[in-house]
C-alpha positions as a Python dict, from the first residue, in 0.01 Angstrom:
ca = {
    (1, 'M'): (0, 0, 0),
    (2, 'P'): (230, -4, 310),
    (3, 'K'): (129, -368, 379),
    (4, 'S'): (231, -463, 24),
    (5, 'I'): (569, -300, 63),
    (6, 'L'): (624, -468, 400),
    (7, 'I'): (531, -807, 258),
    (8, 'I'): (768, -760, -39),
    (9, 'V'): (1052, -653, 191),
    (10, 'L'): (989, -951, 422),
    (11, 'A'): (980, -1189, 126),
    (12, 'C'): (1312, -1053, 0),
    (13, 'M'): (1467, -1087, 348),
    (14, 'I'): (1350, -1438, 408),
    (15, 'G'): (1528, -1616, 123),
    (16, 'S'): (1475, -1985, 77),
    (17, 'A'): (1419, -2263, 330),
    (18, 'H'): (1373, -2640, 320),
    (19, 'A'): (1070, -2822, 456),
    (20, 'H'): (1081, -2938, 817),
    (21, 'C'): (1419, -2775, 887),
    (22, 'I'): (1508, -2500, 1126),
    (23, 'H'): (1797, -2300, 988),
    (24, 'P'): (1988, -2099, 1247),
    (25, 'V'): (2160, -1798, 1098),
    (26, 'M'): (2223, -1583, 1405),
    (27, 'K'): (2488, -1378, 1222),
    (28, 'S'): (2226, -1201, 1008),
    (29, 'K'): (1893, -1022, 1053),
    (30, 'I'): (1705, -1353, 1016),
    (31, 'A'): (1757, -1575, 1320),
    (32, 'Y'): (1555, -1883, 1218),
    (33, 'T'): (1336, -1990, 932),
    (34, 'E'): (1128, -2303, 895),
    (35, 'T'): (898, -2423, 616),
    (36, 'V'): (634, -2680, 711),
    (37, 'D'): (408, -2875, 477),
    (38, 'C'): (64, -2906, 636),
    (39, 'G'): (-75, -3174, 405),
    (40, 'S'): (-432, -3107, 293),
    (41, 'V'): (-497, -2809, 521),
    (42, 'S'): (-629, -2501, 341),
    (43, 'L'): (-456, -2163, 344),
    (44, 'T'): (-741, -2016, 548),
    (45, 'D'): (-710, -2286, 816),
    (46, 'I'): (-329, -2257, 833),
    (47, 'F'): (-359, -1881, 872),
    (48, 'R'): (-635, -1911, 1135),
    (49, 'R'): (-433, -2165, 1335),
    (50, 'A'): (-117, -1950, 1323),
    (51, 'R'): (-308, -1641, 1434),
    (52, 'L'): (-480, -1838, 1713),
    (53, 'W'): (-145, -1976, 1831),
    (54, 'A'): (6, -1627, 1839),
    (55, 'S'): (-282, -1483, 2038),
    (56, 'Q'): (-269, -1768, 2292),
    (57, 'S'): (106, -1816, 2327),
    (58, 'A'): (203, -1448, 2341),
    (59, 'P'): (-101, -1227, 2399),
    (60, 'D'): (119, -921, 2467),
    (61, 'N'): (281, -935, 2123),
    (62, 'K'): (206, -655, 1881),
    (63, 'T'): (49, -761, 1550),
    (64, 'L'): (215, -580, 1258),
    (65, 'V'): (46, -755, 963),
    (66, 'D'): (-271, -965, 967),
    (67, 'D'): (-380, -1032, 608),
    (68, 'K'): (-613, -1330, 567),
    (69, 'E'): (-628, -1294, 187),
    (70, 'T'): (-253, -1330, 132),
    (71, 'G'): (-199, -1553, 437),
    (72, 'D'): (61, -1322, 591),
    (73, 'F'): (86, -1274, 966),
    (74, 'V'): (362, -1074, 1137),
    (75, 'T'): (395, -1016, 1509),
    (76, 'Q'): (654, -844, 1726),
    (77, 'G'): (735, -968, 2073),
    (78, 'N'): (983, -1007, 2355),
    (79, 'I'): (1157, -1296, 2527),
    (80, 'T'): (1309, -1259, 2872),
    (81, 'I'): (1596, -1489, 2969),
    (82, 'T'): (1715, -1527, 3328),
    (83, 'I'): (2067, -1664, 3372),
    (84, 'P'): (2168, -1753, 3730),
    (85, 'R'): (2504, -1636, 3857),
    (86, 'S'): (2778, -1901, 3834),
    (87, 'E'): (3156, -1935, 3821),
    (88, 'N'): (3147, -1880, 3446),
    (89, 'S'): (2876, -1615, 3427),
    (90, 'A'): (2776, -1303, 3612),
    (91, 'G'): (2418, -1397, 3536),
    (92, 'G'): (2139, -1150, 3488),
    (93, 'I'): (1807, -1085, 3321),
    (94, 'F'): (1822, -1038, 2945),
    (95, 'K'): (1534, -907, 2736),
    (96, 'F'): (1526, -966, 2361),
    (97, 'A'): (1291, -829, 2094),
    (98, 'Y'): (1205, -1028, 1782),
    (99, 'V'): (974, -1026, 1480),
    (100, 'L'): (791, -1345, 1383),
    (101, 'S'): (644, -1363, 1035),
    (102, 'V'): (428, -1649, 912),
    (103, 'E'): (356, -1678, 541),
    (104, 'C'): (86, -1925, 439),
    (105, 'A'): (66, -2054, 81),
    (106, 'N'): (21, -2379, -114),
    (107, 'R'): (-78, -2581, 194),
    (108, 'K'): (247, -2482, 367),
    (109, 'Y'): (364, -2211, 598),
    (110, 'R'): (702, -2050, 641),
    (111, 'A'): (780, -1911, 985),
    (112, 'T'): (1068, -1669, 1018),
    (113, 'V'): (1212, -1517, 1334),
    (114, 'A'): (1403, -1203, 1241),
    (115, 'N'): (1542, -881, 1384),
    (116, 'V'): (1640, -1041, 1714),
    (117, 'E'): (1795, -773, 1932),
    (118, 'Y'): (1904, -743, 2294),
    (119, 'Q'): (1720, -461, 2470),
    (120, 'D'): (1971, -290, 2693),
    (121, 'G'): (1816, -155, 3012),
    (122, 'N'): (2057, 140, 3009),
    (123, 'G'): (1895, 405, 2795),
    (124, 'G'): (1662, 161, 2618),
    (125, 'H'): (1878, 110, 2311),
    (126, 'T'): (1902, -222, 2130),
    (127, 'I'): (2205, -430, 2039),
    (128, 'P'): (2194, -663, 1735),
    (129, 'M'): (2241, -1033, 1819),
    (130, 'E'): (2566, -1057, 1623),
    (131, 'A'): (2725, -794, 1850),
    (132, 'F'): (2562, -926, 2168),
    (133, 'S'): (2661, -1289, 2115),
    (134, 'Q'): (3029, -1206, 2045),
    (135, 'K'): (3095, -1118, 2407),
    (136, 'S'): (3196, -1422, 2611),
    (137, 'E'): (2988, -1312, 2912),
    (138, 'N'): (2674, -1329, 2694),
    (139, 'K'): (2722, -1682, 2558),
    (140, 'A'): (2489, -1844, 2814),
    (141, 'A'): (2208, -1595, 2739),
    (142, 'A'): (2256, -1637, 2363),
    (143, 'T'): (2239, -2017, 2396),
    (144, 'E'): (1924, -1998, 2611),
    (145, 'L'): (1766, -1757, 2363),
    (146, 'E'): (1843, -1999, 2079),
    (147, 'N'): (1666, -2276, 2272),
    (148, 'K'): (1361, -2054, 2339),
    (149, 'L'): (1333, -1958, 1970),
    (150, 'K'): (1351, -2324, 1866),
    (151, 'E'): (1084, -2411, 2125),
    (152, 'M'): (864, -2131, 1992),
    (153, 'L'): (885, -2263, 1633),
    (154, 'A'): (821, -2620, 1751),
    (155, 'D'): (516, -2502, 1945),
    (156, 'L'): (391, -2315, 1638),
    (157, 'Q'): (424, -2634, 1431),
    (158, 'T'): (238, -2837, 1695),
    (159, 'N'): (-48, -2589, 1696),
    (160, 'V'): (-68, -2536, 1319),
    (161, 'K'): (30, -2858, 1140),
    (162, 'D'): (-65, -3101, 1417),
    (163, 'Y'): (-376, -2905, 1522),
    (164, 'K'): (-637, -3126, 1691),
    (165, 'P'): (-987, -3014, 1590),
    (166, 'F'): (-1264, -3043, 1846),
}
């Protein structure tokens, strides 16, 4: 029952997306969403490939949902960004938490990166991206995070849609 509720809530949060597009919406809970048509690949194979990619690319991530029957896979992870000190930036190490959900259906998958938050080292509290990215001293870290999230979705597509069987 809790999985069903989580899946319904995630589906409501995700909204709609267009095929082969990455939609940045850093001002809301959903950071990026991408829908990819995988041609003649079955739901089971899409799901298996997505789960395999997640276990290989980020083995420390925590799996929240892993439902082969519905094709839903949700994982929670962290990205660490290191910004060198410069004239424009004090630099630093920035750690962000995110949730990646992959929904497989109708020979497609929709990948959504949501709940991206900065993890403040002082007291362990989190700061939503919309608040973090508003500060001028955090612009470089926010830009680098955006690039890392795009790379992650591109890598997912390479390993799911363009999977090379052996």
